[in-house]
N, C-alpha and C positions, 0 to 999 in steps of 0.2 A: 514710860519705859526708857532705859538708857539708849544712847545712839549706838548703832551696831558697830562692833569692832571689825577691823579689816581681816583679822585672823579667824579662821573657821573654828567652830566649837561643836563638840559632840557631848552626849551625856548618857550615863547609865542611871536609871531611875527606878529602883526597886521599892516595893511596899514592905514595911516591916511588920508583916502579919503572919510570919512563919520564917523557917530557915531557908537559906538558898540551897538549891540543888544543881544538878549538872546543866539543866536548861538555863538557869541563871548565869552559871559560869560561861556557857557558850555565848550568851548574849553579851555579857560584860567583856569577854575577850574579843568578840566581833567589833564592838564599839571602840575598844582600844586599837584594834587593827586598822579601823578606818581613821582613827585619830593620827596614827603614824603615817598613813597613806596620804592624808590631807594636810599634815603638819598642823593639826588642830589641837586645841585645848581639850583635855578630858575632864569633864565635870561629873560630879556625883550629886544626885538629888534623892532625898528620902521622901517618898510619897505616902505621907502618913495622915491623910485626911480622913481615913476610915477610923473614927475614934474608938469604936467598939473592939477592933481587932489589933490595932497597932500596939506594939510593946517596946519599951526602952531596950530590953534584953535582945530583941531582934535586930534593933539598929546596931548595937555593939557587935553582934554576930556578923552583920553585913560588913562592917569595917575589917573584922578579923579575916573573914573569908576572902575578901578582895585583895587584902595585903598578902595573904598566903598564896594567892594565885600570881603574885608579882605585879599587881596593878597599882598605880599611883594616880592620884587625883588632886586637883587644885582645892585649896581651902579658901573660904569656909564652905562647908557643905550646906547646900540649901535644904531646909526642912519645911515642907509645905504647912505643917501645923503652926508655923511662925508667921504665916502670911494670909490668914483668914480674911483680914480687912480688905486686901487687894481682890480676892475672889468675890467678896460681897460687893465691892464697888463695881466690878464688871457685871454682876448679876443685876445690880441696880441700874446700870446703864442700859442693859437690854430691856429691863422693865420700863424704863423711861421711853424707850423706842416702841413700846407696845408689843414686844415680841415674846414675852413670857407670861404665864398665868399659873395660879395655884392649883394643885391637884390633890384632893383628899382621899382618892381611891386607894384601896388596899390591893395587894397583889392578887388576892382571891377575886376581888370584884373585877379586876382588869382581865384575868384569865377567863372568868365566866362570860365577860362581854365581848372578848376578842373574837374576831371572825375565825372560823375553822381553818387551820393551816396557815394563818397569818402570823408570822414570826419575824423578829428583827435579826440582823446578822449574828447576834450572840445566841440566838435560839430561844429568846424569851417571847411570850405573846406580844404582838404588836399592839401598842396602846390604842384603843378604840376612840379616843377623844372624849371620854366620859365627862370631864369637867371643863372642857375648853370654853363652853358657853355659859358658865355660871354668871349670874348677875352680880354686880357689887354687893347687893343686899345679901344674897346667899353666901357670898364669901365672908362678908362681915359677921353674919350669924354663926357660921361654922368656926370661924377663928375665935369668937367670943366664947364658944363652948369648949375651946381648947383642943379642937380636932387637929391632929398633925397634918402637915401638908408639904409636898415637895414643890419645886418650881420646874415647869416644863417649858421647853422652847416651842412656840407655835410654828411648826415647820412650814406651813403654807405661807404665813406672813414673813418668816425669815428668809425663805427662798425668793419671795417677791422683792424684798428689800435688796438682796444681793443682786438680783437681775437688774434692778433699776440702776444700782451703782455701776454695774459692769456693762450697761447698755445691751443687756441680753446675752452677753458672752457666757459660755458654760464655765462653771467653777471647776478648776483642775489642780493637779499637783504633779510635780516632777518625781519620778521613781528611778532610783539608781539600781542597776543590776550588779551582781557580784563582780563583773568584769569592768565595772565603772561606766558602762553605756547607760544612757538616760532615755526614758520614754515619758510621754505626758499621759496621765490618766484623767479621764473625765469623771468627776464625782457623781454620786447618787445619794445625797443626804436623806432624801424622802423615804428610803427604805428603812430608816430608823425610826420613823414616825416622830411624835413629839417627845424628843429625848429629854431626860432629867438632867438639869444643870445645877440644881441645889437639892440635896437630899432632905428627908423629913427631919433629920437631926440638925439641920441648918448648915451642914458642911458642903463644900463644893464637890460636885461630881468629878470623876476623873477627867471627863471631857473638857470641863471649864477650867480646872486647875492646870491641866497640862499645857493648854495653849498660852495661858498667862505666864507660866514659868519658862516655857521655851522662849518667849519673847524676853522675859526678865533676864535670862541667862545668855541671851544672844546666840541661841543655838542655830547654827547654820545647816547642820545635817542631823536629822533624826533617824537614828538606827535602832530598830526594835523588831520583835517577832512578827512573823507573818500573821499571827492571830489578831494583830492589831491593824491589818491593812484596811479592812472595811471601816474602822473608827476614824481613819483619815478623812472620810467624807465629812463627818461632824466637825473635826478639827479645823478643816479648811473653811467650813462654813462659819465657825465662830471667829476664826482669824479675819475673815472678810468683814463680818458684822462689827468687830471691835477694832478694825484698822490695825491689825497686828502683822508683823512680818511673816512672810511664807518661807519656811525652810525647805530644803531638798529632803526626800525620804528614801530610806532603804530598809526594806522588810526582809529579815533573814529567815532561813529555814528554821524549823523547830526540832528540838531533841525529843525523840519518842522512846517508849520502852519497847520490848521485843514484840508486843502485840500491836504496836503502831500508835498507842495512846500517848498524847502529849503529856510530858511530865508536869506535875502539879503538886503544890504544897498540900492542897486540900485532899489529895489522894495518898498522902504520907510517903511520897517517894523519898528515898534516902537523901539525906542532906549532905552538903559538903563537910559540915562539921563531923557527921558520922563517918564519912569516908576517910577524913583525916585521922579520926580516932582508930580506925581500922588499919592504919599504917600506909594508906594511899599518899602519894607524893603529888605536889602541885605539878611537877614536871611531867609525870605520867598522866595526870588529868589533862593537861594542855595537849599533850601528844594524842590522847584518845579523841579529843575534840578537833583535832586538826590544826593545832597551833604549835609554834616553835617554843623553845624554852624562853622564859621571861628575859627580855633584854636588860642589860645593865643600864640603869638610869643615872 
């Protein structure tokens, strides 16, 4: 990884699997506001490791929407799809440490075997360790049959490794409030169970890719939605295991619809492109979301 720059850096990191909506606009504008507040570099990252859903047209739409909002970012834009080798190297390093294992289980098998009511912070059935103790012979036979598998982090071993490195001290992160005050949060990675770090299609999971790229881009302050607060447990664990720098975090409030549901691409919430086509102005969008007109750059 490059040596850390003395100048702070923040990033907006959308996934090109749909069009941006008001929730994305709020997040991007919040990141930009922190950039101005900190005198930081504003970086853009395209998180396109999801090969099945990422589309080039969505990438171009992201650029158009952000420019329409009055945002500017440094070039070149980092695209995760161009850095698969780095994620593979990180996963290989964890494997050499004895901290990952292949899991061949399907979602149906996991759901059937999971303990009643045992869920991870995302609401998915907590992985019950189905293939954690497969023998090398079992693994070789399954791979020879071409059975797809993901790589999971052995949470018990990973936490033990971090505790040894930290002489038993708890794993924490620093969280900034809206007013700039800071508090220390003690993490609980175990609530995620044996998290997936490499998907069955061979691509890096969000958790693995994001910590590699935050280090690569020298991100000093991670500003993102409150829905990712719990994921910071896994990210701090991976940073500690891979000897990566620890950024400061700020998790902002989420934009909801009138019923209180978080806006989402998957729910078909109106996109910024659609709002623009209806005659909405960027100035009005910024005002609705609590931001001033775009500064002259």
